[in-house]
N, C-alpha and C positions, 0 to 999 in steps of 0.2 A: 397473423402473429401480433400480439399486443405490443404497443410501443414501449411500455414500462412494465417490468416484471414486479416492481415493488414501489410503492409510494407511501410516504409518511407525511402527514399534514398536522403541524402544531402539536406534536407528541411530547408529553411531559410525564415524569414519574417522580413522586415524592415519597420519602420515608420520614414521617414526622416533619420536622422543620428542615430536613436536609433534602435538597433538590438534586437527584441523580441525573436526570435528563430534563433539559429546560427548553420546551417549545421548539423542538427540532422538526424541520421539514426538508425532504429531499425526494428525488425520484431516480430510480436506477434503470437505465436502458436495457432492454432485453439483449442478451448475448454479450454483455460487457464483463470486464474484470473490474471490480469496484472495491476500493480499499476503505475500511474504517480505521482511521489513524488517530493516535493520540496517546498521551502518557497513561501509565497505569492509573486506574481510578477515574478516567475521564468520562466514563459512561458508555463505553463501547459494548460491553457485555450486557448491561441493562437494556440497551437499545435492541440488541440481537434477541434477547429473551422476550421483549415485547413483540417484536416482529413474529416470533414463533408461537406467540400466545402462551408462553410459559409464565409471563407476568402480564398483568393488565395495565395499560396506561391509565393515568389519572385524568388525562385530557388528550384530545386529538384523535385522529383516525389513521388506520393502517389498511392498505389494500395490497394483497400479495397474490400473484397469479390470478388476478381477477376476483378474488374473494376477500371478505372482511376478516376472516379467521383462518389462520394457517392450518388448523386441524382439518379443515375441509379439503385441503390439497396436500396433506402430509406425504402422500406417496410420490408426489412430484418434487419433493424437497429433500436434499441431503444436508445433514447437520453434524458438524464436529464441535462438541462443547469444549469450553475452556478446561473443565475438569475431565481429564482423560481417564479411561478405565476399560479393561477388557476382561473377559472370562478366562482366567489364567490356565485352566486345565484343557481348554479346547485347542484343537490344532489350528494352525494359521489359516489354511484354506477354508476350513469349516466355519470359522467365525466370520470370515468375509461373506461366505455363501449364506450363512444364517441371517445376517443383517439384510442381505439382498432379498431373501424370502419374506422377511418382515415387511418389506416395502412392496410386496406383490409379485416378485419374480418367482417363476416355478423353480423347483429344486435342481433339475437338470441344467437349466440355463444358468442358474446362480452358481453352481459348481464350476461350470465351464468359464464363466466370467471371473470367478475368483482366481483360477489358475492363469487366465489371460493377464489379469492385472499384476499378479505376482511376478510373472515372467517379464512383463513390460517394464516394471519399476524395480528390478534388481533383487527380488525376494524369492525367486523360484526355488532355490536350494533350501529354503526354510518352510516350504509349503506344508510339510508333515510335522514340523516342530510344534511343540506346545508353546502357547503364548508366554508361559512363565519362564521359558528358557531364553527369551529374546532380550536384547539390550533395550534400554529405555527408548532410544531413537528408532530402533526397528519396530518396537511395539507401537510407537506413535504413527509410523508409516502404515502399519496394518490397520490402525483405527481410522486413518484418513481413507484408505482404500475401502474399508467397511462402510464408510459414510457415503461413498459415491458409486458403489458397485452397481446399484440399480439404475444408473444413468439418469439422475434427477435433472429436471429442467433448471432448478435453482439450487446452488450449492452454497452453504453458509459455513465458513470455517472460522472459529473463534481462537485467535492466537495459535495458528497451526504450526508456526515456525519455532515456537518456544521449546527449548530443550533439544533441538536438532543440531547436529554438527554441520559444518559448511557443505560437505558432500551431500548429505541428506536434504539440506535446504535446497540445493540445486535440483534434486530429484522432485521435491515437492513443487518447486517453481515450474518444472517441466510438466508435471501433472496438471497444474492450474492452466497452463498455456494450452495443453492438449484438450482439456475440457472446453475452453473458450473456442478453440478451432472447430469443435463439434457442435457449436451453437448453444452450449450451456452457459448460464449466467453464474458467475462466481463472485461471492462477497467474502472477503476475509478481513479480520481485524488484526492489527499489529501495532506495536510501538516502535518497530524498527523501520525507519524510513526507506532504507535501500531496497527492501522488497517491493515497496509500492512504486518506487522509481523505475524498477525493471519491468513490472508486471501490469500496472493499473492503466486502464483507459480513463477512468475518473476516480476521484477520491473525496472523502469527507474527512476534514480535520475537526476534531472536537476536543475541548478542554473544559474541565469543570462543568460538564453536562451541556455545554453550549456549542452550537455550530459556529466555527470561525472561518471555514472555507469549504466550498463544494465546487469542484471543477476538474479540469484536465491538468496534467503535469505542466503543459505549456502555460496554462493560466496561472498555476502556482509560481512558476519561474518568473513570470512577468511582474509579480508583486515586488520583487527586489530587483532594481536596475542592474544590468550588467556593468561591470567596471574593469577598466585597465589601469594598472598602477605603473607609473614611470619614475625612475630616479636617474639623475645625471649630475655632473659637476658643473655643467655650463648652462647656457640659456637655451630654451626650447621654443622661443617665440616663433621661429619659422614653422614649427609644427602647428602651433595654434592658428596660424594664418593660412594654412593649406586648405584649399577648397575641398579636397578629398576628406581631410580630417574633420573639417567643420561640418561636413555632411554626415559624419558618423557619430558625433558626440552631442550630448544634451548640455553638459556643463564641463568646464575645464578649470577647476579651482586649484591653485597652488596651496599646498598645506605646509606644515612645519619642516624645518631642516632635520634630516635624520642623522646627519654626521657633518663634521666640519667640511664646508665646501660642497656638500651634497644637497640637492633640492628634490622634493618629492611632490608628485602630482597624482591625483586620482581623477580618471575620466569616466563619466557616466555615459554608457554607450547606448545609442538608439537601438530599438528592438531588432531591426533587420540589418544593422551595420556590421561590417567585417572589421574586426580589430586588427587584422593583419595590415590594413591600409595605414594605420597609425605607425606600426613598426616599420613599414616600408618607407614612410615619409621621414622617419628619424634617420634611416640609413642614407636616403637621398640627400639629406641636409648635413651629413657627417656629424651627427650627434652621437657621442659615445655614451650609450646607456649603461648604467651599472645595474639596472633592474627593469624588467618588463614582465609584468604578470597579468594574465587574463584568466579568470576563473568563472565558469557558469555557476550561479548559486545552486546549491543542492536543496533537496526537499527539506532536509534537516535545517538548513539556513533559513528557509522560508518559515518553517514551524517555529523556530526560536524567535524570528522576527515578529510573528503574529502573537505568540503566546508569552514570550519574554521569560521571566524568572521561573515560571512553572515548567517550561520546557527544559530549562537548564537543571532544575531540581531533579527531573526524571531523565536519566541519560537515554537519548534517542539515537545514538550513533550506531 
């Protein structure tokens, strides 16, 4: 088995003077769940279309499943485009079966596979329904199942969570996890950071066509130091001198007064430190805290930190 299912090296795409994708390079390990993350218009869809040879890059090289052109391995790829659409008059099971046969599966196996997927992911009762009778969310689930029914080695989903209610988002997350457990590589693009936090082994953050991060969730969290916030009305010098606490913090700056008689500190916590040691030390020294906050930075926090105003402009929460 090859180490990487997909590799991009120095890939760029221009439309006149506008640069949609700017010199992007990354490699996706085989069998991983990999997220393309960024605000709308960041270049995610353009990158996916170049990977699939729908668009030609102006510069750089792409290797997918050992080939330089996705068309040579198209039967090994499952793709859900950003623009969703199904044949409205077809029955649900038939459309899933039909797309599976287009990718080389025989008709009998394809039909069996369609009913298997519909039962597994909560659409069994709609197998004989026509697509036009489905809700938008159900129709999108059917299209996702149609894209993966042939058990592709590489699955590429462009904004698959868009338009799904929370229940169906959970179903789709389960489908992605199931495919990964079966050894398939799943790439999905999204501007919703929570999906990536729950699912991804690795992720690529892009903004304005440029790569700003490529790594694991732990790598992303390490970009923003962990912090503990303390407030009390008295002195906390005993805490600052504690050996346990000194071993846990990088810095211990006192900041401005939040209220009359109240003092506020923010502690930058070392990577492997236990913030509970700080709280325990406060209790042992009879320090009456009015506030103790510890929060792990979210992926959204990291993205805003890296991208700044552009991330705030496009709501990523």
